[in-house]
NUMAR-505643 format. One record per atom (N, C-alpha, C, O): x, y, z; atom name. Coordinates in Angstrom, 1 decimal. Example, Ala and Ser with C-alpha at 12.3 -4.5 7.8 and 13.67 -1.06 7.14 Angstrom:
BEGIN
<r X="13.2" Y="-5.7" Z="7.8" site="N"/>
<r X="12.3" Y="-4.5" Z="7.8" site="CA"/>
<r X="13.2" Y="-3.3" Z="7.8" site="C"/>
<r X="14.2" Y="-3.3" Z="8.5" site="O"/>
<r X="12.8" Y="-2.2" Z="7.1" site="N"/>
<r X="13.7" Y="-1.1" Z="7.1" site="CA"/>
<r X="12.9" Y="0.0" Z="7.9" site="C"/>
<r X="13.4" Y="1.1" Z="8.0" site="O"/>
This chain:
BEGIN
<r X="0.8" Y="-1.2" Z="0.0" site="N"/>
<r X="0.0" Y="0.0" Z="0.0" site="CA"/>
<r X="0.9" Y="1.2" Z="0.0" site="C"/>
<r X="1.9" Y="1.3" Z="0.7" site="O"/>
<r X="0.5" Y="2.2" Z="-0.7" site="N"/>
<r X="1.3" Y="3.5" Z="-0.9" site="CA"/>
<r X="0.4" Y="4.6" Z="-0.5" site="C"/>
<r X="-0.7" Y="4.8" Z="-1.0" site="O"/>
<r X="0.9" Y="5.5" Z="0.4" site="N"/>
<r X="0.2" Y="6.7" Z="0.8" site="CA"/>
<r X="1.1" Y="7.9" Z="0.6" site="C"/>
<r X="2.1" Y="7.9" Z="1.3" site="O"/>
<r X="0.7" Y="8.8" Z="-0.2" site="N"/>
<r X="1.6" Y="9.9" Z="-0.5" site="CA"/>
<r X="1.3" Y="11.1" Z="0.5" site="C"/>
<r X="0.1" Y="11.3" Z="0.9" site="O"/>
<r X="2.3" Y="11.7" Z="0.9" site="N"/>
<r X="2.2" Y="12.9" Z="1.8" site="CA"/>
<r X="3.3" Y="13.9" Z="1.4" site="C"/>
<r X="4.4" Y="13.5" Z="0.9" site="O"/>
<r X="3.0" Y="15.2" Z="1.6" site="N"/>
<r X="3.9" Y="16.2" Z="1.3" site="CA"/>
<r X="4.4" Y="16.9" Z="2.6" site="C"/>
<r X="3.5" Y="17.3" Z="3.4" site="O"/>
<r X="5.7" Y="17.0" Z="2.8" site="N"/>
<r X="6.2" Y="17.6" Z="4.0" site="CA"/>
<r X="7.0" Y="18.9" Z="3.6" site="C"/>
<r X="7.9" Y="18.8" Z="2.7" site="O"/>
<r X="6.7" Y="20.0" Z="4.1" site="N"/>
<r X="7.4" Y="21.2" Z="3.9" site="CA"/>
<r X="8.1" Y="21.6" Z="5.2" site="C"/>
<r X="7.5" Y="22.1" Z="6.1" site="O"/>
<r X="9.5" Y="21.4" Z="5.2" site="N"/>
<r X="10.2" Y="21.7" Z="6.4" site="CA"/>
<r X="10.3" Y="23.2" Z="6.7" site="C"/>
<r X="10.1" Y="24.0" Z="5.8" site="O"/>
<r X="10.5" Y="23.6" Z="7.9" site="N"/>
<r X="10.7" Y="25.0" Z="8.3" site="CA"/>
<r X="12.1" Y="25.4" Z="8.2" site="C"/>
<r X="13.0" Y="24.8" Z="8.9" site="O"/>
<r X="12.5" Y="26.2" Z="7.2" site="N"/>
<r X="13.8" Y="26.6" Z="7.0" site="CA"/>
<r X="14.2" Y="28.0" Z="7.7" site="C"/>
<r X="14.8" Y="28.8" Z="7.1" site="O"/>
<r X="13.7" Y="28.2" Z="8.9" site="N"/>
<r X="13.8" Y="29.5" Z="9.6" site="CA"/>
<r X="15.3" Y="30.0" Z="9.7" site="C"/>
<r X="15.5" Y="31.2" Z="9.5" site="O"/>
<r X="16.2" Y="29.1" Z="9.9" site="N"/>
<r X="17.6" Y="29.6" Z="10.1" site="CA"/>
<r X="18.5" Y="29.5" Z="8.8" site="C"/>
<r X="19.7" Y="29.8" Z="8.9" site="O"/>
<r X="17.9" Y="29.3" Z="7.6" site="N"/>
<r X="18.6" Y="29.2" Z="6.4" site="CA"/>
<r X="18.0" Y="30.1" Z="5.3" site="C"/>
<r X="16.8" Y="30.3" Z="5.3" site="O"/>
<r X="18.9" Y="30.6" Z="4.4" site="N"/>
<r X="18.4" Y="31.4" Z="3.3" site="CA"/>
<r X="18.8" Y="30.8" Z="2.0" site="C"/>
<r X="19.8" Y="30.1" Z="2.0" site="O"/>
<r X="18.1" Y="31.1" Z="0.9" site="N"/>
<r X="18.4" Y="30.5" Z="-0.4" site="CA"/>
<r X="19.9" Y="30.8" Z="-0.8" site="C"/>
<r X="20.3" Y="31.9" Z="-0.4" site="O"/>
<r X="20.6" Y="30.0" Z="-1.5" site="N"/>
<r X="20.1" Y="28.7" Z="-2.1" site="CA"/>
<r X="20.4" Y="27.5" Z="-1.2" site="C"/>
<r X="20.3" Y="26.4" Z="-1.7" site="O"/>
<r X="20.8" Y="27.7" Z="0.1" site="N"/>
<r X="21.1" Y="26.6" Z="1.0" site="CA"/>
<r X="20.1" Y="26.4" Z="2.0" site="C"/>
<r X="19.7" Y="27.3" Z="2.8" site="O"/>
<r X="19.5" Y="25.2" Z="2.1" site="N"/>
<r X="18.5" Y="24.8" Z="3.0" site="CA"/>
<r X="18.9" Y="23.6" Z="3.8" site="C"/>
<r X="19.6" Y="22.7" Z="3.3" site="O"/>
<r X="18.4" Y="23.4" Z="5.0" site="N"/>
<r X="18.7" Y="22.3" Z="5.8" site="CA"/>
<r X="17.6" Y="22.1" Z="6.8" site="C"/>
<r X="17.1" Y="23.0" Z="7.4" site="O"/>
<r X="17.2" Y="20.8" Z="7.0" site="N"/>
<r X="16.1" Y="20.5" Z="8.0" site="CA"/>
<r X="16.2" Y="19.1" Z="8.3" site="C"/>
<r X="16.7" Y="18.2" Z="7.6" site="O"/>
<r X="15.6" Y="18.7" Z="9.5" site="N"/>
<r X="15.4" Y="17.4" Z="9.9" site="CA"/>
<r X="13.9" Y="17.1" Z="10.0" site="C"/>
<r X="13.2" Y="17.9" Z="10.6" site="O"/>
<r X="13.5" Y="16.0" Z="9.4" site="N"/>
<r X="12.1" Y="15.6" Z="9.4" site="CA"/>
<r X="12.0" Y="14.1" Z="9.9" site="C"/>
<r X="12.3" Y="13.2" Z="9.2" site="O"/>
<r X="11.6" Y="13.9" Z="11.2" site="N"/>
<r X="11.4" Y="12.6" Z="11.6" site="CA"/>
<r X="10.1" Y="12.0" Z="11.0" site="C"/>
<r X="9.1" Y="12.7" Z="10.9" site="O"/>
<r X="10.1" Y="10.7" Z="10.6" site="N"/>
<r X="9.0" Y="10.1" Z="10.0" site="CA"/>
<r X="9.1" Y="8.6" Z="10.2" site="C"/>
<r X="10.2" Y="8.1" Z="10.5" site="O"/>
<r X="8.0" Y="7.9" Z="9.9" site="N"/>
<r X="8.0" Y="6.4" Z="9.9" site="CA"/>
<r X="7.4" Y="6.0" Z="8.6" site="C"/>
<r X="6.3" Y="6.5" Z="8.2" site="O"/>
<r X="8.2" Y="5.2" Z="7.8" site="N"/>
<r X="7.7" Y="4.8" Z="6.5" site="CA"/>
<r X="8.5" Y="3.6" Z="6.1" site="C"/>
<r X="9.6" Y="3.3" Z="6.6" site="O"/>
<r X="8.1" Y="2.9" Z="5.0" site="N"/>
<r X="8.8" Y="1.8" Z="4.4" site="CA"/>
<r X="9.5" Y="2.2" Z="3.2" site="C"/>
<r X="10.3" Y="1.5" Z="2.6" site="O"/>
<r X="9.2" Y="3.4" Z="2.7" site="N"/>
<r X="9.9" Y="3.9" Z="1.5" site="CA"/>
<r X="9.8" Y="5.5" Z="1.5" site="C"/>
<r X="8.9" Y="6.1" Z="2.1" site="O"/>
<r X="10.7" Y="6.1" Z="0.7" site="N"/>
<r X="10.7" Y="7.5" Z="0.7" site="CA"/>
<r X="11.0" Y="8.0" Z="-0.8" site="C"/>
<r X="11.8" Y="7.4" Z="-1.5" site="O"/>
<r X="10.3" Y="9.0" Z="-1.3" site="N"/>
<r X="10.5" Y="9.6" Z="-2.6" site="CA"/>
<r X="10.8" Y="11.0" Z="-2.3" site="C"/>
<r X="10.0" Y="11.7" Z="-1.7" site="O"/>
<r X="11.9" Y="11.5" Z="-2.8" site="N"/>
<r X="12.3" Y="12.9" Z="-2.7" site="CA"/>
<r X="12.2" Y="13.6" Z="-4.1" site="C"/>
<r X="12.8" Y="13.1" Z="-5.0" site="O"/>
<r X="11.3" Y="14.6" Z="-4.1" site="N"/>
<r X="11.2" Y="15.3" Z="-5.4" site="CA"/>
<r X="10.6" Y="16.7" Z="-5.1" site="C"/>
<r X="10.1" Y="16.9" Z="-4.0" site="O"/>
<r X="10.6" Y="17.6" Z="-6.1" site="N"/>
<r X="10.0" Y="18.9" Z="-5.9" site="CA"/>
<r X="8.6" Y="18.8" Z="-6.7" site="C"/>
<r X="8.4" Y="18.0" Z="-7.5" site="O"/>
<r X="7.7" Y="19.7" Z="-6.3" site="N"/>
<r X="6.4" Y="19.6" Z="-6.9" site="CA"/>
<r X="6.4" Y="20.1" Z="-8.3" site="C"/>
<r X="5.6" Y="19.7" Z="-9.1" site="O"/>
<r X="7.4" Y="20.9" Z="-8.7" site="N"/>
<r X="7.5" Y="21.4" Z="-10.1" site="CA"/>
<r X="8.6" Y="20.8" Z="-10.9" site="C"/>
<r X="8.9" Y="21.2" Z="-12.0" site="O"/>
<r X="9.2" Y="19.7" Z="-10.4" site="N"/>
<r X="10.2" Y="19.0" Z="-11.1" site="CA"/>
<r X="11.6" Y="19.6" Z="-11.2" site="C"/>
<r X="12.4" Y="19.2" Z="-12.1" site="O"/>
<r X="11.9" Y="20.6" Z="-10.4" site="N"/>
<r X="13.2" Y="21.3" Z="-10.4" site="CA"/>
<r X="14.2" Y="20.3" Z="-9.8" site="C"/>
<r X="14.0" Y="19.8" Z="-8.7" site="O"/>
<r X="15.4" Y="20.1" Z="-10.5" site="N"/>
<r X="16.4" Y="19.2" Z="-10.0" site="CA"/>
<r X="17.0" Y="19.8" Z="-8.7" site="C"/>
<r X="17.1" Y="21.0" Z="-8.5" site="O"/>
<r X="17.4" Y="18.9" Z="-7.8" site="N"/>
<r X="18.0" Y="19.3" Z="-6.5" site="CA"/>
<r X="18.9" Y="18.2" Z="-6.0" site="C"/>
<r X="18.9" Y="17.0" Z="-6.5" site="O"/>
<r X="19.7" Y="18.5" Z="-5.0" site="N"/>
<r X="20.6" Y="17.5" Z="-4.4" site="CA"/>
<r X="20.0" Y="17.2" Z="-3.0" site="C"/>
<r X="19.6" Y="18.1" Z="-2.3" site="O"/>
<r X="20.0" Y="15.9" Z="-2.6" site="N"/>
<r X="19.5" Y="15.6" Z="-1.3" site="CA"/>
<r X="20.5" Y="14.7" Z="-0.6" site="C"/>
<r X="21.1" Y="13.8" Z="-1.2" site="O"/>
<r X="20.7" Y="14.9" Z="0.7" site="N"/>
<r X="21.6" Y="14.0" Z="1.5" site="CA"/>
<r X="20.7" Y="13.6" Z="2.7" site="C"/>
<r X="20.0" Y="14.4" Z="3.3" site="O"/>
<r X="20.7" Y="12.3" Z="2.9" site="N"/>
<r X="19.8" Y="11.8" Z="4.0" site="CA"/>
<r X="20.6" Y="10.7" Z="4.8" site="C"/>
<r X="21.6" Y="10.1" Z="4.4" site="O"/>
<r X="20.1" Y="10.6" Z="6.0" site="N"/>
<r X="20.7" Y="9.6" Z="7.0" site="CA"/>
<r X="19.5" Y="8.8" Z="7.5" site="C"/>
<r X="18.5" Y="9.3" Z="7.8" site="O"/>
<r X="19.8" Y="7.5" Z="7.7" site="N"/>
<r X="18.8" Y="6.6" Z="8.3" site="CA"/>
<r X="19.2" Y="6.2" Z="9.7" site="C"/>
<r X="20.4" Y="5.8" Z="9.9" site="O"/>
<r X="18.3" Y="6.3" Z="10.6" site="N"/>
<r X="18.5" Y="5.9" Z="12.0" site="CA"/>
<r X="17.4" Y="5.0" Z="12.4" site="C"/>
<r X="16.2" Y="5.5" Z="12.4" site="O"/>
<r X="17.6" Y="3.8" Z="12.7" site="N"/>
<r X="16.5" Y="2.9" Z="13.1" site="CA"/>
<r X="16.7" Y="2.3" Z="14.5" site="C"/>
<r X="17.8" Y="2.1" Z="14.9" site="O"/>
<r X="15.6" Y="2.0" Z="15.1" site="N"/>
<r X="15.5" Y="1.3" Z="16.3" site="CA"/>
<r X="14.7" Y="0.0" Z="16.1" site="C"/>
<r X="13.6" Y="0.1" Z="15.7" site="O"/>
<r X="15.3" Y="-1.1" Z="16.4" site="N"/>
<r X="14.7" Y="-2.4" Z="16.2" site="CA"/>
<r X="14.2" Y="-2.9" Z="17.6" site="C"/>
<r X="15.0" Y="-3.0" Z="18.5" site="O"/>
<r X="12.9" Y="-3.2" Z="17.6" site="N"/>
<r X="12.4" Y="-3.7" Z="18.9" site="CA"/>
<r X="11.6" Y="-5.0" Z="18.6" site="C"/>
<r X="11.4" Y="-5.4" Z="17.5" site="O"/>
<r X="11.2" Y="-5.6" Z="19.7" site="N"/>
<r X="10.4" Y="-6.8" Z="19.6" site="CA"/>
<r X="8.9" Y="-6.5" Z="19.5" site="C"/>
<r X="8.4" Y="-5.6" Z="20.2" site="O"/>
<r X="8.2" Y="-7.1" Z="18.6" site="N"/>
<r X="6.8" Y="-6.8" Z="18.4" site="CA"/>
<r X="6.0" Y="-7.2" Z="19.7" site="C"/>
<r X="6.4" Y="-8.2" Z="20.4" site="O"/>
<r X="4.9" Y="-6.5" Z="19.9" site="N"/>
<r X="4.0" Y="-6.8" Z="21.0" site="CA"/>
<r X="2.8" Y="-7.5" Z="20.5" site="C"/>
<r X="2.2" Y="-7.0" Z="19.6" site="O"/>
<r X="2.3" Y="-8.5" Z="21.1" site="N"/>
<r X="1.1" Y="-9.2" Z="20.8" site="CA"/>
<r X="-0.1" Y="-8.6" Z="21.6" site="C"/>
<r X="0.0" Y="-8.6" Z="22.8" site="O"/>
<r X="-1.0" Y="-8.0" Z="20.8" site="N"/>
<r X="-2.2" Y="-7.5" Z="21.5" site="CA"/>
<r X="-3.4" Y="-8.4" Z="21.3" site="C"/>
<r X="-3.7" Y="-8.9" Z="20.2" site="O"/>
<r X="-4.1" Y="-8.7" Z="22.4" site="N"/>
<r X="-5.2" Y="-9.6" Z="22.4" site="CA"/>
<r X="-6.5" Y="-8.8" Z="22.5" site="C"/>
<r X="-7.5" Y="-9.4" Z="22.5" site="O"/>
């Protein structure tokens, strides 16, 4: 199943043409693109925490 969402980060401390932001999220896949198709460079880091599933009755 695929559910699309758009996230617009707050770039309060940065001015064009350099932007930086951290966006925490939970997902099984990520697509990075602009709404108008303008090329850009993205750098990302993945941080995961693996836990044991809980059985709910």
